[in-house]
C-alpha positions as CSV (number, residue, x, y, z in Angstrom):
1,M,-0.1,0.0,0.0
2,D,1.6,3.2,-1.1
3,F,1.0,6.5,0.8
4,S,1.6,10.0,-0.3
5,S,2.1,11.1,3.3
6,K,4.3,9.6,6.0
7,L,2.1,11.1,8.6
8,L,-1.0,9.3,7.1
9,E,1.1,6.0,6.9
10,N,2.1,6.2,10.6
11,A,-1.5,6.8,11.5
12,V,-2.8,3.8,9.5
13,E,0.1,1.7,11.0
14,E,-0.9,2.5,14.6
15,M,-4.7,2.1,13.8
16,S,-4.0,-1.4,12.3
17,Q,-2.6,-2.6,15.5
18,L,-6.0,-2.8,17.0
19,P,-7.7,-6.2,17.1
20,G,-9.7,-7.0,13.9
21,I,-8.5,-4.0,12.1
22,G,-6.5,-4.6,8.9
23,K,-4.6,-2.0,6.9
24,R,-7.5,-1.2,4.5
25,T,-10.0,-0.8,7.4
26,A,-7.4,1.3,9.3
27,L,-7.0,3.5,6.2
28,R,-10.7,4.0,5.9
29,L,-10.9,5.0,9.6
30,V,-8.0,7.4,9.3
31,L,-9.3,9.1,6.2
32,H,-12.7,9.5,8.0
33,L,-11.0,11.1,10.9
34,L,-9.2,13.4,8.5
35,K,-12.5,14.6,7.1
36,Q,-14.0,15.4,10.5
37,P,-13.6,18.8,12.1
38,E,-10.4,19.1,14.0
39,N,-12.1,19.5,17.4
40,Q,-14.0,16.1,16.8
41,T,-10.6,14.4,16.4
42,E,-9.3,16.2,19.5
43,K,-12.2,14.8,21.5
44,L,-11.3,11.4,20.5
45,V,-7.7,11.7,21.3
46,S,-8.6,13.2,24.6
47,A,-11.0,10.5,25.5
48,L,-8.5,7.8,24.8
49,H,-5.7,9.7,26.7
50,N,-7.9,10.1,29.7
51,M,-9.0,6.4,29.6
52,R,-5.4,5.3,29.4
53,S,-4.1,7.5,32.2
54,D,-7.0,7.6,34.6
55,V,-8.9,4.3,34.4
56,K,-8.6,2.2,37.5
57,F,-9.3,-1.4,38.6
58,C,-11.7,-2.0,41.4
59,K,-9.7,-2.9,44.6
60,K,-12.4,-5.4,45.4
61,C,-13.4,-7.2,42.2
62,F,-10.8,-6.0,39.7
63,N,-13.5,-4.7,37.2
64,I,-12.5,-1.6,35.3
65,S,-13.7,1.5,37.1
66,D,-13.4,5.3,37.4
67,T,-12.9,5.0,41.2
68,D,-11.2,2.7,43.7
69,I,-14.3,0.7,44.2
70,C,-16.6,0.1,41.1
71,E,-20.2,1.1,41.0
72,I,-21.3,-2.6,41.3
73,C,-19.4,-3.3,44.4
74,A,-20.5,0.0,45.9
75,N,-24.2,-0.6,45.2
76,P,-25.9,-1.6,48.4
77,K,-28.7,-3.3,46.5
78,R,-26.4,-6.1,45.2
79,E,-26.2,-9.4,47.0
80,E,-22.7,-9.1,48.6
81,N,-22.4,-12.8,49.5
82,V,-22.8,-14.1,45.9
83,V,-19.8,-13.7,43.6
84,C,-19.6,-14.4,40.0
85,V,-16.1,-15.3,38.7
86,V,-15.5,-14.1,35.1
87,E,-12.6,-13.8,32.8
88,D,-12.7,-10.0,31.9
89,I,-14.7,-6.9,31.8
90,R,-16.5,-8.0,28.7
91,D,-18.1,-10.9,30.5
92,V,-19.3,-8.5,33.3
93,M,-20.9,-6.4,30.6
94,A,-22.6,-9.4,29.0
95,I,-24.0,-10.6,32.3
96,E,-25.2,-7.3,33.4
97,A,-27.0,-6.8,30.0
98,T,-29.3,-9.8,31.1
99,S,-30.6,-8.0,34.1
100,Q,-30.8,-11.5,35.7
101,Y,-27.9,-11.3,38.1
102,K,-27.8,-9.2,41.3
103,G,-24.6,-10.4,43.0
104,L,-21.0,-9.2,42.8
105,Y,-18.1,-10.2,40.5
106,H,-14.5,-11.2,40.5
107,V,-12.6,-10.5,37.4
108,L,-9.7,-12.9,37.0
109,G,-8.1,-11.1,34.1
110,G,-7.8,-14.3,32.0
111,K,-7.7,-18.0,32.2
112,I,-5.0,-20.5,33.1
113,S,-3.2,-21.4,29.8
114,P,0.2,-23.1,30.1
115,I,0.6,-23.0,26.3
116,D,0.4,-19.2,26.5
117,G,2.5,-19.1,29.5
118,I,-0.4,-18.0,31.8
119,G,-0.4,-19.7,35.3
120,P,-2.5,-19.0,38.4
121,G,-0.1,-16.5,39.6
122,D,-0.8,-14.3,36.6
123,L,-4.4,-14.0,37.5
124,Q,-6.5,-12.6,40.3
125,I,-7.0,-16.0,41.9
126,H,-5.2,-15.4,45.1
127,S,-7.4,-12.4,45.9
128,L,-10.4,-14.5,45.2
129,V,-9.4,-17.1,47.6
130,E,-8.8,-14.4,50.2
131,R,-12.4,-13.1,49.6
132,V,-13.6,-16.6,50.3
133,K,-11.3,-17.1,53.4
134,S,-12.8,-13.8,54.8
135,G,-16.2,-15.4,55.0
136,E,-17.8,-12.7,53.0
137,V,-18.8,-15.1,50.2
138,K,-21.5,-17.7,50.5
139,E,-21.7,-18.8,46.9
140,L,-19.2,-18.7,44.0
141,I,-20.7,-18.8,40.5
142,F,-18.1,-20.0,37.9
143,A,-18.9,-18.2,34.5
144,L,-15.8,-18.9,32.5
145,S,-16.1,-19.9,28.9
146,S,-16.7,-23.6,28.2
147,T,-13.2,-24.3,26.9
148,M,-10.4,-26.5,28.3
149,E,-8.6,-23.4,29.7
150,G,-12.0,-22.2,31.3
151,D,-12.6,-25.7,32.9
152,T,-9.1,-25.9,34.1
153,T,-9.3,-22.6,35.8
154,N,-12.6,-23.4,37.4
155,F,-11.3,-26.8,38.7
156,Y,-8.0,-25.1,40.1
157,I,-10.1,-22.4,42.0
158,Y,-12.5,-25.1,43.2
159,K,-9.5,-27.1,44.7
160,Q,-8.2,-23.9,46.4
161,I,-11.4,-23.2,48.2
162,E,-12.6,-26.8,48.9
163,G,-12.1,-26.7,52.6
164,F,-14.2,-23.4,53.1
165,A,-17.9,-23.1,53.8
166,V,-18.8,-21.7,50.3
167,E,-21.2,-23.1,47.8
168,T,-19.9,-23.5,44.2
169,S,-22.1,-23.4,41.1
170,T,-21.5,-23.0,37.4
171,I,-23.7,-21.5,34.7
172,A,-26.0,-23.9,32.9
173,R,-24.8,-25.3,29.6
174,G,-27.2,-23.2,27.5
175,I,-23.8,-21.6,26.5
176,A,-22.3,-23.6,23.7
177,V,-19.3,-25.7,24.6
178,G,-16.2,-23.8,23.5
179,G,-18.3,-20.5,23.4
180,E,-17.3,-17.2,24.8
181,L,-19.8,-15.4,27.2
182,E,-19.6,-12.1,25.4
183,Y,-21.0,-13.6,22.2
184,A,-24.0,-15.4,23.9
185,D,-27.4,-13.8,23.4
186,E,-28.9,-12.1,26.5
187,V,-31.8,-14.4,27.0
188,T,-29.6,-17.6,26.8
189,L,-26.9,-16.1,29.1
190,G,-29.6,-14.9,31.6
191,R,-31.2,-18.4,31.8
192,S,-27.8,-19.9,32.3
193,I,-27.2,-17.7,35.3
194,V,-30.6,-18.3,36.8
195,N,-30.5,-22.0,36.2
196,R,-26.9,-22.5,37.4
197,I,-26.1,-25.9,38.7
198,P,-23.7,-27.1,41.6
199,F,-20.2,-27.1,40.4
200,E,-19.7,-30.8,41.7
201,K,-22.4,-31.9,39.5
202,S,-20.6,-30.4,36.4
203,L,-17.5,-32.4,37.3
204,K,-19.5,-35.7,37.3
205,N,-21.0,-34.9,34.0
206,S,-17.7,-34.1,32.3
C-alpha cells in the first residue's frame, strides 16, 4: 500500500494494531477522521488519553472503574455474598445486560493457559481465595467460557477453596461448549445464570 504522506502512513500503521483492524480498514478510519472537524478528532484523542491514564481497577473485584471501588461493588442493593467469577470486563458487561444477576463479580483477568505461559499467579486467583477465606462469600458462580482453559481454571479455583464453607455453582450449559460469554445472546446467558447448577455436578458430567 503506497502512501503519499508519511504522517498518514504512521496513523494507519498504529490504527491497524487494533484487534480485527486490517490495513484497509485502518486507512478508511484514518481518512474518515481526517475529514472530520479538528475538534472532533481532538475529543477522540482526549477520551483515549484520559481512559489510558485515569482508568482504575476496582480494589475489590478488579473490574474496570473510574474509582477505587466500582459502581457494582458500591451498590448496596447487590447481593454481597454471591460472587460471579469471570474472565474479563466483557463478561461482566454481557451478564449485566441480562438484568438477571444481582450479586457481585470477581474478574480474573484471563484463564489458566500453560501453552500461552499464563499460570495461576498471573491471574487474580489469590485475591479471590482471600475473599472466600474472609467469610464474605456464600456462593461462587463459575462463569468462564466452556473451553479446556476455562474448565481448568474453574477446577483449580475449586480445589483452592474446597475446605471453606462456600457453595460453588456453574452456569448452565445453555452456552455452547467452546463458546465465549460475550457472544451469547442475553436471553440464553440470563437463563444460564438463573438455572446454574452445583459445580460438583458439572464435574461428574464431564
